[in-house]
VOGU-3710 file (C-alpha; in Angstrom, 3 decimals, decimal comma):
1> marshmtapt> -47,252/-175,114/41,875  -47,218/-178,364/39,981  -48,993/-178,361/36,641  -50,965/-181,412/35,754  -51,729/-182,471/32,215  -54,871/-184,277/31,411  -54,720/-186,258/28,235  -57,514/-187,796/26,245  -57,242/-191,352/25,040  -55,878/-191,289/21,513
11> lilsnaralp> -57,728/-193,083/18,831  -55,192/-195,257/17,119  -55,813/-196,166/13,531  -53,376/-198,492/11,811  -54,140/-197,080/8,403  -54,901/-193,455/9,311  -53,005/-192,272/6,214  -55,228/-194,417/4,076  -58,346/-192,572/5,157  -59,800/-189,925/2,879
21> pvsrlivsla> -59,101/-186,345/3,930  -62,675/-185,771/5,135  -62,520/-188,888/7,288  -59,207/-187,758/8,833  -60,769/-184,413/9,613  -63,771/-186,019/11,297  -61,538/-188,281/13,406  -59,417/-185,253/14,423  -62,581/-183,320/15,328  -63,888/-186,250/17,415
31> qtvltwdlrr> -60,572/-186,438/19,260  -60,684/-182,730/20,015  -64,277/-182,948/21,363  -63,278/-185,957/23,500  -60,314/-184,055/24,917  -62,626/-181,048/25,734  -65,196/-183,291/27,401  -62,566/-185,007/29,611  -61,200/-181,636/30,648  -64,645/-180,325/31,505
41> hgrralrdld> -65,514/-183,332/33,626  -62,078/-183,451/35,293  -62,130/-179,786/36,145  -65,630/-179,974/37,555  -64,662/-182,971/39,680  -61,559/-181,187/40,946  -63,504/-178,047/41,758  -66,006/-180,102/43,789  -63,452/-181,983/45,924  -63,429/-181,440/49,646
51> phllrdigls> -60,421/-179,623/51,122  -59,172/-182,704/52,868  -59,200/-184,691/49,626  -57,311/-181,865/47,901  -54,653/-182,085/50,535  -54,466/-185,859/49,977  -53,548/-185,268/46,368  -51,225/-182,335/47,171  -53,275/-179,448/45,851  -54,296/-176,217/47,622
61> eqsaaeegak> -57,839/-175,040/47,430  -56,596/-172,015/45,477  -54,890/-174,098/42,740  -57,916/-176,369/42,488  -60,218/-173,346/42,134  -57,949/-171,884/39,424  -57,862/-175,107/37,489  -61,604/-175,623/37,893  -62,293/-172,161/36,580  -60,445/-172,654/33,307
71> afwra> -62,476/-172,989/30,139  -62,573/-176,519/28,691  -60,687/-175,543/25,568  -57,666/-174,225/27,490  -54,929/-176,751/28,229
//
């Protein structure tokens, strides 16, 4: 079974090292929340796909159900 990796867009800051520690922590937290939200939406969409669409993208109903059942914080 092929494993897909969903990635969140990365916030690129040119002077990230120049940020105060609290700001870096907030940016990191925001990126984590964004990643979780993208996983949640992606897994829900995958879970709701029709069987013929799953076949089009090369997934079985079982693998889509397994991925859709994962918690959003699990990679």
